[in-house]
C-alpha positions as CSV (number, residue, x, y, z in Angstrom):
1,M,-32.7,170.3,-10.3
2,T,-29.8,169.5,-7.4
3,N,-29.7,166.2,-6.0
4,N,-29.1,166.3,-2.8
5,N,-28.9,162.5,-1.8
6,I,-25.4,162.6,-3.5
7,N,-22.5,162.2,-1.1
8,P,-19.4,164.7,-1.0
9,I,-16.3,163.1,-2.3
10,T,-13.9,162.5,1.0
11,E,-10.1,162.5,1.4
12,N,-10.6,158.6,1.9
13,D,-12.1,158.4,-1.6
14,I,-9.5,160.3,-3.2
15,A,-7.1,158.0,-1.2
16,D,-8.5,155.2,-2.5
17,F,-8.4,156.3,-5.9
18,L,-5.0,157.2,-6.1
19,V,-4.2,153.6,-4.5
20,N,-6.4,152.0,-7.0
21,T,-5.1,154.3,-10.2
22,P,-1.3,154.1,-10.3
23,D,-0.8,155.1,-13.2
24,F,-2.4,158.7,-12.6
25,F,0.6,160.5,-12.1
26,E,2.1,158.9,-15.2
27,R,-0.8,160.9,-17.3
28,H,-0.4,163.8,-14.9
29,A,3.3,164.1,-14.3
30,D,3.3,167.7,-13.7
31,L,1.2,167.7,-10.5
32,L,4.3,166.0,-8.7
33,S,6.4,168.8,-9.2
34,S,2.9,171.4,-8.7
35,V,2.0,169.8,-5.4
36,Q,3.6,171.6,-2.3
37,L,4.1,170.0,0.9
38,S,5.1,171.3,4.1
39,S,8.9,170.0,5.0
40,G,9.9,168.0,8.2
41,H,12.7,170.5,9.0
42,G,10.9,174.0,8.8
43,K,8.0,175.8,7.8
44,R,9.3,176.1,4.2
45,A,7.3,174.0,1.5
46,V,8.6,171.5,-1.1
47,S,7.9,169.5,-3.8
48,L,6.2,166.2,-3.2
49,Q,9.5,164.7,-4.7
50,E,11.3,166.5,-2.3
51,R,9.3,165.5,0.6
52,Q,9.6,161.7,-0.4
53,A,13.2,162.0,-0.9
54,E,13.3,163.7,3.2
55,M,10.9,160.9,4.2
56,L,13.1,158.1,2.5
57,R,16.3,159.7,4.2
58,E,14.6,159.4,7.7
59,K,13.7,156.2,7.1
60,I,17.1,155.0,6.3
61,K,18.6,157.1,9.3
62,V,16.3,154.8,11.4
63,L,17.6,151.4,9.5
64,E,21.3,152.7,10.1
65,R,20.9,153.4,14.0
66,G,19.2,150.0,14.0
67,L,21.9,148.1,12.7
68,M,24.5,150.0,14.6
69,D,22.9,149.1,18.0
70,M,22.6,145.5,16.5
71,I,26.4,145.6,16.0
72,R,27.1,147.0,19.5
73,N,24.6,144.5,21.3
74,G,26.5,141.8,19.1
75,N,29.9,142.7,20.4
76,E,28.7,143.5,24.0
77,N,27.4,139.9,24.1
78,M,30.2,138.6,22.2
79,Q,32.4,139.9,25.1
80,T,30.5,138.8,27.7
81,A,30.4,135.3,26.0
82,D,33.9,135.4,26.0
83,K,34.6,136.2,29.6
84,L,32.3,133.6,30.9
85,Q,34.0,131.2,28.5
86,R,37.6,132.3,30.4
87,W,35.7,131.6,33.9
88,T,34.3,128.3,33.1
89,R,38.0,127.2,31.8
90,N,39.5,128.4,35.0
91,L,37.4,126.4,36.7
92,L,37.8,123.4,35.0
93,M,41.4,124.0,35.3
94,T,41.2,124.1,39.2
95,T,42.3,120.8,40.2
96,Q,42.0,120.8,44.0
97,A,38.3,121.1,45.3
98,N,39.0,123.1,48.2
99,D,40.5,125.7,45.9
100,M,37.7,125.9,44.0
101,P,35.5,128.6,45.9
102,T,38.4,131.1,46.3
103,Q,39.1,130.7,42.8
104,L,35.6,131.2,41.7
105,V,35.0,134.3,43.8
106,S,38.3,136.2,42.4
107,N,37.5,135.1,38.6
108,I,34.1,136.7,38.9
109,K,35.5,139.9,40.3
110,D,38.2,140.0,37.7
111,E,36.4,138.6,34.5
112,F,33.2,140.4,35.2
113,S,34.5,144.0,37.4
114,V,32.4,143.1,40.3
115,P,33.5,145.0,43.0
116,Q,32.7,143.0,45.7
117,V,31.8,138.9,45.7
118,A,31.4,136.3,48.4
119,M,29.8,132.9,48.9
120,K,29.1,130.2,51.4
121,V,28.2,126.6,50.8
122,W,26.5,123.8,53.6
123,D,26.0,120.2,53.5
124,V,29.5,119.5,52.2
125,D,31.8,116.6,52.8
126,A,33.0,116.4,56.3
127,K,36.6,117.5,55.5
128,H,35.5,120.7,54.2
129,Q,32.9,121.7,57.0
130,S,35.6,123.8,59.1
131,E,36.8,125.9,55.9
132,P,35.8,129.3,55.8
133,Y,33.4,129.1,53.1
134,A,31.5,126.4,54.7
135,T,30.9,128.0,58.1
136,G,29.1,130.8,59.8
137,V,25.7,130.1,58.0
138,S,22.6,130.3,59.6
139,D,19.5,128.4,59.2
140,D,17.7,131.6,57.7
141,V,19.9,132.0,55.1
142,K,19.7,128.3,53.9
143,V,16.0,128.5,53.8
144,F,16.3,132.1,52.0
145,A,18.5,130.4,49.6
146,S,16.3,127.5,48.9
147,S,13.4,129.8,48.3
148,L,15.2,131.7,45.6
149,V,13.7,130.3,42.4
150,V,15.8,132.7,40.3
151,P,18.5,135.0,41.5
152,Y,17.6,138.0,43.7
153,V,18.8,141.5,41.9
154,G,17.8,145.0,43.7
155,L,18.6,147.2,46.7
156,N,20.4,145.6,49.8
157,A,18.0,145.0,52.0
158,K,20.5,144.5,54.9
159,F,20.8,140.6,54.0
160,E,22.6,138.4,56.0
161,A,24.7,137.5,53.3
162,S,25.9,141.0,52.9
163,H,27.9,140.4,55.8
164,W,30.3,137.8,53.9
165,L,31.5,140.5,52.1
166,D,34.6,142.7,53.1
167,N,32.9,146.0,53.1
168,P,29.2,145.2,53.4
169,E,28.7,148.9,54.1
170,Q,29.8,149.7,50.7
171,A,26.9,147.0,49.1
172,L,24.0,149.3,47.9
173,S,23.1,147.1,45.3
174,V,23.4,143.3,45.2
175,A,22.8,140.1,43.3
176,L,21.9,137.0,45.5
177,I,22.4,133.8,43.3
178,P,21.5,130.5,44.7
179,L,23.6,127.5,44.2
180,R,21.7,123.8,43.7
181,A,22.9,120.4,42.4
182,G,20.9,119.4,39.6
183,G,17.5,119.9,39.5
184,A,17.3,119.6,43.6
185,K,14.6,122.2,45.3
186,D,16.6,123.0,48.2
187,A,19.9,125.0,47.6
188,F,23.5,124.0,49.1
189,G,25.1,127.5,48.8
190,L,24.3,131.2,48.1
191,L,26.7,133.2,45.8
192,I,26.6,137.3,46.5
193,L,27.5,139.5,44.1
194,A,27.7,143.5,45.3
195,S,28.6,147.2,43.9
196,P,28.4,150.6,45.5
197,D,26.5,151.6,42.7
198,A,22.6,151.4,43.6
199,Q,21.8,150.8,40.1
200,R,24.7,148.1,39.0
201,F,22.2,145.2,40.3
202,N,18.7,146.5,40.0
203,A,15.0,145.0,39.9
204,S,14.4,145.9,36.3
205,M,17.5,143.2,34.8
206,G,17.2,140.2,33.7
207,T,18.6,137.3,35.8
208,E,19.2,135.2,32.7
209,F,22.9,135.3,32.9
210,L,23.1,135.1,36.5
211,E,21.4,132.1,36.2
212,R,24.1,130.7,34.5
213,I,26.5,131.7,36.6
214,G,24.8,130.1,39.2
215,D,24.3,126.7,37.2
216,I,28.1,126.7,36.4
217,A,29.0,127.7,40.0
218,S,26.8,125.1,41.3
219,A,28.5,122.1,39.0
220,A,31.9,123.1,40.1
221,L,31.1,123.3,43.8
222,S,29.4,120.1,43.8
223,R,32.8,118.4,44.0
224,L,32.8,119.9,47.6
225,R,29.8,117.7,48.6
226,G,31.9,114.3,48.4
227,D,29.4,112.9,45.7
228,L,31.6,114.4,42.6
229,S,34.9,115.0,44.7
230,H,38.2,114.1,43.6
231,A,40.1,115.8,45.9
């Protein structure tokens, strides 16, 4: 009599059996060479051992690519850190506060290969208020700079700050970095980086590095405000 209540063996049952019976293929070693699988490289059939070897080689390639990416990213990060260190060192070696804005802008261009850089500051000490870097700033720009919690990166939407550049018509993408004294809410300056490449500064990029640039620049330029000035 046939028992219709017996459940058929499923693939999961077979898989569970093989997982829980690790010595199965030791007792049936001939099966390993007789089982034929499709190759991952074409339609030809290969043995189970060959297929496992192919899969292992693919995993090794993936790991090698990941390792190379890590090495490349590490080298790029080291190069960026070296540039940031050189830029900071040059600022520290600038003895006259009045020379700081020009030195800061010039070094950003050179160290980070930024085509155009400009900057304006306000609320500076009286002896600096007539300098080009401290004039020609509207109240709208001051309010806009203070509203930036993090740097703006993206297309140049005809920002007023872009007119501080030598060639504003070539500024397709920009980074706008607010300058603040310590943890102050209001900004005392705005730094603009610009490129003719519309993707150089894009909305998908992180702003952590630009924030560091802003922090260092803010600390250096605080000397112009009189509270830390030695010039």
